[in-house]
N, C-alpha and C positions, 0 to 999 in steps of 0.2 A: 404515251409519255407526255405528249403536249398537254393533255388534260391534267396530269399530275403536276406539271410545272405551274399551270394556271391556279390549281388548288393551293399549292405552296405559296405562290405570290399573294393570293387572296388572304391566306392565314397570316402571312407576314404583315400585310397592310393592316389587318384587323388588330394584330398584336401591337403594332406601332401606335395606332389610334388609342388603344386601351392604355398603353404606357403614358402617352402624352396627356390623356385625360386625368390619369392618376396623379401625374406631376402637377397639373393645373390645380386640381382640387386639394392636393396635399399642401401646396404653397398657400392657397387661399385659406385653408384651415388655420395654418400658422399665423397668417396676417390677422384673421378674425379673432383668434385667441389672444393675440397681442392687444387688440383694441378693446375687447370686452373683459377678459379675465385677468390680464397682466397689468395693463396701463389704466384700465377703468375709464376709458374715453367714451365708451358707448354701452348702452344697456344690452342691445341685441342687433344683429346684422344678418341679413339673408342675401346670398349671392346666387343668381341663376345664370347658367351658361347654356348656350345653344349653338350647335353646328349641324351640318347635314347628317352627322353620325348620331345625333340625339341630344338629350338635355341632361343636365346635372344641376343639383341644388346643394349648396353648402350653407349651413346656418350655425350660429353660435350666439350664446348669451341667453337672455330671457325676454319675454314680451312685456314685462313690467319690472321696475326697480324693486329688488327684494322678493321678486316672484319666483315661482317654481316651474312655470310653463315655458318651454323652449319654442322659439319661432320655427316655422316651416314654410313650405311653398304656398300655403293657403292663409297665412297670417296677413291681415289687412294693415296697410300703411297709407298715410297721406303721401302722394307722390309729388306734391308741390308743382313746380314749374315745368315738369315733364308734361303737365296738362297742356302747355302751349303747343306741343307737337300734335296733340289730339285736335286742338283748335285749328291749326293749319291744315291738318288732314281733312277736317270738315270743310274748310275753304276749297281745297283741291277737289274733294268729292262733289261739292255743289257746283264747281266749274264743270266737272265731267258730266253732271246731270243737266247742265245748261241753265241752272237756276241763277247763277251770278257770273260775273267776269272778273278776272284779276284786276283789271284797271277800272272797275266800278268805284266811284267815290263812296266812301263810307257814309257820307251825308245822305246818299240816296235811300238808305235803309233806316234812318233815324227819323223821329217825329219832326214835322216841319217847323216846330217851335225851337228846335235846337240849332244854334248858330255854330256850325262846325268851323274850327280855325283853318285858315288857308294862308298861303304866302306867295307873293309875286304871281298871282293868277293860277297857281297850282293847288289842286285839292288833294287831300290825303286819300289814297286808294286802299282797297282791301289788301293788295300785295304789299304796300308800304308798311302796313301794320304787321303782316306776317313776317317780313324780313327786317323788322326793327329799324326802319329808316324814316319813320313818320315825322320826326321832329318833336313828338310829344315827350314829356318828361317821364322819368322812371315811375313816379307816383304823382297823383294830383295833389295840389297844395291844400285842398279842402278835405283831405283824408285826416280827420281828427276823431279817432275812435273813442266811443264812450267806454269801451273795455280794451285797454292795450293788450290784454292777453288773447283777444280775438279781434284783431285790428280792422278787418274788412267786413265784419258782420253787418254793420249798420250803414255801409256805403252802398246805397241803393241807386236805381236809375235816376231819381230826381237830383241827387248830388252829383252824379256823373254828368248829367246834362247841364247843370249849373256850372261846373268847371269848364266844360267844352265851350259853352257859350261866352265865357268871359276870358278865355285864354288866348294869349298872343304867342305865336311860335317864335322861338329865339333864333332859328336857323331855317334855311330852305328845306323843303321836303325832299328826301332822297339824298341830301348832301352828306349825311354822316350816319353811321351805325350808332345807335344809342338804345341799349336794352331798356325796354319799357313794359312793366307789368300793366300799366294803364293801357298801353296801345293794344296788347294782345287780349286784355280783358274786354276792351271796346270791340275788338274783332269778333270775339265770341258772342257778345251782346248783339251786335248788328246782324250776325248770321242767324241767331235765334229769332230775331224780329222778322227777318226775311222768311224763315221757315214757319213762323206762327207757332213755335214750340218753345218751351223753356230750354236753356242750354243743356241741362241734364237729359231732357227728353230727346233732343236732337242728337246728342252724342250716343245715347242708347240705340236710337233707331238706325243711325247712319254708320256707326262704328262698332259698338259693343255687341250688338246682335249679329251682324255679319261675321265678326271675328270670334264669336262664341265666348266672349269675355264675360261670363255670367257672374263673376264675383267682383266686378268693378262698378263703382257708382259714385255719386256724390252724397246722396241721402242713404244712410246705412240701414239695412234690414236688421231685425233682431239678431239673426245668426251672424251677420257681419259685425255687429257691435260686440258680440262675444268673442269674435276672432280678431278684434282690433288691438294692435300693439299700443301700449300707452306711450304717448309722446313725452320726451323729457328734454330739459335744457342741458347745457354743457356741464352743470353740476349734478346731472342725473336725477333731477327732481321733476315730478310730473307737471305738465303744463296743459293748457286747454287745447282742444282741437280747433282748427280754423274753418270758418265758413266765409265764402267770398262774395256772396250776393251778386251785385251787378258785374263784378269783375271775375266771375267764376271761370271764364275762359283762360285766365292767367295762372290758376293753380288750385282748383277745387277738387280734383279727382282723387279718389281713394282706390287702391288696387292691391293685388297680390303678386308675388313672384311668378306663380303659375300663369296668371292672366297676362302679365307683362311679357312673358316668354312667347305667348301666342301673338302678341303685338309685334315683337321683334321678328318672329318667324314670318309674319305677313310682310313686314318692312323689307326683309331680305329675300322675299319670294321663295322661302323654303316650303311654302304650301300655297295652293291656289285659293284666292279669295276674290270676292267682288270688288275689292278696293285696290287691286294691283295697279291699275292705271293711275289712281289717285296718289298712291305711294310714289310712283315714278315721277309724277308731275311735281311733287314736293322737292325732289332732288334735281330737277331740271333747271331750277332757278338758283343762281349763286351770286352772292355779292360780297365784296371784301368788308371786313370789320374794322380795319385799321391796325389790327394786331397781326404781326407776321405769322404766316402759315395758318391763319384762322379765317374761314369764310362762314357765311350764313346762307342756308337754303331757306325753304319755307318751313319755319319752325325749328328744324334741326340746325345745329352748328356742325362745322366740318373742320377737323384738324388734319393738316397734311404735314406730318413730321415722321422722322425715323423710317422713311420709305413706305409709310402706310397712310391710307386715308381712313379716318375714323369719323363716323357719323354719330353725333351724340347730343344729349341734353341732360342737364342736372336739375335738381329741385330741392327746395327747402321750405319748411314752414316752422312754426315756433318750436315743435318738438320732433321734427323728422328731417332726414336728408335722403336723397335718392340720386341715382345715376342710371341712365339707359343709353346704350350705344352699340354699334356694330361696325365690323370691317366688311364692306361689301365684296372685296376681292376674296377674302378667306371664308366668307359666309359664316362669320363667327359673331355672336352677339352676347351681351351681358346686361343683367339688371342687378342693381345693388339697392337694397332698401334697409333703412336704419331708423330705429325709433329714439334717436338722440340727435339733437341739433349739433352735429359734428361731421365735418366733411368726409365724403366717401369717394370723391371723384378719382383720386389716385388709385383706389382699388379697381374701379371699373376700367380706367385707361390701362393699367398694368395687366389686367386680365386679357385685354385685347392685343396689347403690344408690350412685351416685357421691357422694352427700352424706356418706357415711361417709369420713372422711379416711384416706389411705393413707400410710404412712411412707416417706420418702426418706432414705437413709443416706449419710453422707459417707465418702469413702475413708479407711481407717485411717491414722493418722500418729502419730508419737511426739510427745508434748507435753512441753515443758520449762517449769518454773515460773521466773519472773523476779521480781525485787523491784519493788515499786511504792510510791511515796511515800504515807505515811500520810494526808496531806491528800486525796489522790485517793480513797483507800479510804473516808475519812470521807464524801465526797460521795455515795457509793453507799448509805450506811446509811439504812434506812427500811423502809416496808411497801409491798409491790407486790401488786396484784390481778391474778391470772391469769384468774379468772372469779368471779362472785358466790359468796361463801362460801369461796373457796379463795385463801389469801394466802401469799406468801413474804416472810419477814422477813429482811432483810440486816443483820448486825451486824459490828462491827470490834473486835478486842481484840488488843493487843500487836503491831500491824502485820500481823494476819491477818484475812481476811474470811471470814464464815460465812453460811450460808443455812439457814433452817428453814421448811419448808412446813407448812401447817395439819395438825396431827395426826401429824407425822412427826419423826424425830430430826434433830439438827443436824449439818451437814457443812461442812467447810472448802472454800472456793473458792480455787483456785490460779491465779495470773495468768500468762497467756501474753504479755500486753501491758497497757498501762494501762487498756484497756477490755474485753479478752477474758479470760474465766476458765473454768476447767474443774474438774470433780470427778474425783478419781482412782478413784472407785468408779463404774463404768458409763460409758456413752457420753452424757455430759451436759456441755453448754457454755452459758455465759451471756455475752451481749454487752450492755454498758450503752450507752445512747444518750442524747445530750445535745441540747438545742435551740441556737439561734443565740447565746443569751446564756451558754451553758456550763452550764446547769442540767440535771441528770439527769431525764429525763421517763419513761423506761421501760427495760426490758431485754428482749432476745430470748432465750428459753429454747429450746434444742435438746435434745430428749430422746426416745430410742426412735424416732428418725427423723422426728419431727414438730417443727415450730416453733410456739411460743406467745409471744404478747406479754403482758408483765406490766407494767401501768401503775403508776407510782409514785403512791401516794395519801397517803402520810405521810412527811415528811422527817425527817432525823436530829435536827432541833431541836424536833420535836414538832408542827410546823405541817403543814398539809395542802396537797398540791400541787394546782394548778389545771390543767384541761384547756386 
């Protein structure tokens, strides 16, 4: 009888896991259909999920605008800044190998002719670059691409050295988190010089081969070129692929959902790999970013919200967006790859923790402005609270309605009807709501696929509204 109870318990658990997985993938499918087929915000998206129970892949859309091929787990995408996690993993692994130290000055590995910027007697270390506190700017000021469609292609070592030798740091090293493509690109360059290999060769030897990520690279093979999703801009038009030259460590890697699930499995220690100690070292270092609930480790960012810790990084190039993350407590990971320059972070975060909101977009339609009586416009004037500390002020002038959010510029609202308004810049709509007496109580703000309620707290006569 004891064995029967164990068997029933095991079957019940398996059924629960199956139902949960079906719910996860069912909702994901709905989200992806909304992005690709209904709202036409993206050409194609692939989402990979991994837990100790196994892997699942959900894909929607096409690999090229107007194409007939659907993406799958082996479709190749540019992963953009998720490359920075690989660069920090290289650093952690080279520390484990005894080849470098975290507190080594980056100048130690650069040519002697390069004058690396320093400040108050402090030099920029390898760890400073990995944790984004080097004081270097997001991009070098001598990044002036010959081809704006491929902006990093002609930024080679000579121009990198020219910038470093002439740059003066604006703040102390370690003083402040400041996300820098330049900094992590420099880290990858310095590590490759130390190893005597190109960045791509170093990544292949130290990461891709040990993790059996055989379809991940920077230089694509002929078969990978055939499996590459065509990158597109927000208008769903094809754009060029990016090549990052000296700053390859900031965003040059191309990969697939299947390979990135291998990377996440290794990160979460769902399988034994030679890089286990290196992955652990990456998360042993934590520094604040200045944003509430957000820290940075080596390469990875760390959200601590909704009772969960999410380890993550996103990425974007001219025609692609990506998200990789995992919940170390639940041992659940997700990779999202998209061949349109349109954000997918919300999909990844929601897949890991449902309390993170996920955007739902309306089908595109042509909006035409219509005239509205000034007295109606006047009834909307006032201050509206979206959340504590974030207000939207509505004003009227000359028969035109305007909105200004806290700390932002003013924009005109155009009427579709006496209660419905829209911005001509971006996918933003506002619907004013009245109570039974005809008094305006709040408006519904639809922006970036999410709805927010803004309660009217101050009316146009200077009085305060009541709940």
